[in-house]
C-alpha positions in Angstrom: 14.1 -17.2 12.1 15.7 -17.1 15.6 14.8 -19.5 18.5 15.6 -19.0 22.2 15.5 -22.1 24.5 15.3 -21.0 28.1 15.9 -23.5 31.0 15.1 -22.0 34.4 16.3 -24.0 37.5 14.5 -23.1 40.7 14.8 -24.5 44.3 11.0 -24.2 44.5 8.2 -23.2 42.3 7.0 -19.7 42.9 4.1 -19.3 45.3 1.7 -16.5 44.6 3.9 -15.2 41.7 3.9 -15.7 38.0 7.3 -16.1 36.2 7.9 -13.5 33.5 10.5 -14.3 30.8 12.0 -11.3 29.0 14.1 -11.4 25.9 16.1 -8.2 25.5 18.2 -6.6 22.8 20.7 -4.5 24.8 18.3 -2.7 27.2 15.2 -3.0 25.1 12.6 -5.7 25.8 11.8 -7.4 22.5 9.6 -10.2 23.9 7.9 -11.0 27.1 6.0 -14.1 28.1 4.2 -14.7 31.4 4.0 -18.2 32.9 1.3 -18.5 35.5 1.4 -21.1 38.4 -0.7 -23.6 36.5 1.5 -23.3 33.4 4.7 -23.6 35.5 3.4 -26.8 37.1 2.3 -28.2 33.7 5.6 -27.4 32.1 7.4 -29.2 34.9 5.2 -32.2 34.7 5.5 -32.4 30.9 9.3 -32.4 31.2 9.3 -34.7 34.3 11.8 -32.2 35.5 11.7 -32.3 39.3 15.1 -33.7 40.3 17.2 -33.7 43.5 20.6 -32.3 44.2 23.3 -34.5 45.8 22.2 -33.2 49.2 18.6 -34.4 48.6 17.1 -31.0 48.0 14.5 -30.9 45.2 15.1 -28.5 42.2 12.5 -27.6 39.5 13.5 -27.2 35.9 11.2 -25.2 33.6 11.9 -25.3 29.9 10.5 -22.6 27.5 11.0 -22.0 23.8 10.5 -18.7 22.1 10.6 -18.2 18.3 11.1 -15.0 16.4 10.0 -14.9 12.7 11.4 -12.8 11.1 14.3 -11.8 13.2 16.3 -8.8 12.1 19.5 -7.3 13.6 20.5 -3.9 12.2 23.6 -3.3 14.3 25.9 -5.1 16.8 24.0 -5.9 20.1 23.7 -8.2 23.0 20.7 -10.5 23.5 19.8 -11.3 27.1 17.3 -13.4 28.9 15.7 -12.4 32.2 13.3 -14.4 34.4 11.3 -12.3 36.9 9.6 -13.9 39.8 8.0 -11.4 42.2 10.8 -8.9 42.9 13.6 -11.4 42.1 15.4 -11.3 38.7 17.3 -14.3 37.3 19.8 -13.4 34.6 21.1 -15.6 31.9 24.3 -15.3 29.9 24.1 -12.8 27.1 24.7 -13.6 23.4 26.8 -10.9 21.8 26.2 -10.4 18.1 29.0 -8.4 16.3 28.1 -8.8 12.7 25.4 -10.3 10.5 26.1 -12.2 7.3 23.9 -11.4 4.4 22.0 -14.4 3.0 23.1 -15.7 -0.4 20.9 -14.7 -3.3 17.9 -17.0 -3.8 17.8 -18.1 -0.1 
C-alpha cells in the first residue's frame, strides 16, 4: 500500500477550470484525478483552509489523498506529483526510490 497526500496552495480558486492531479512514475502517468470547481470549493470548506498571507492576500489550500493498493516498484524510479489548472502546471518535489526491500516471510 502506498498513500500520497497532496497539498495545493493557490492564490485563487480556478475559475472555469478543473484541477487535474497526476501521479507519475518517471514520465509515465500512473494515476489521474480531476477535481471540479464544486469539489474544489467543498474540499476547501471541509478543511477550513482559506487563510491570509502576512500582506493580507487570501490563499486557498486544497488537500487530496490518493491511495495505491497494491503498489509495486520493479526498478529504481522517481515519483512525481503534478497539478494542472488550465494551461498552468504546478510541480511538487519528487520522491526518488533507489531500492525496494523485500517483505519478511509471513507479512
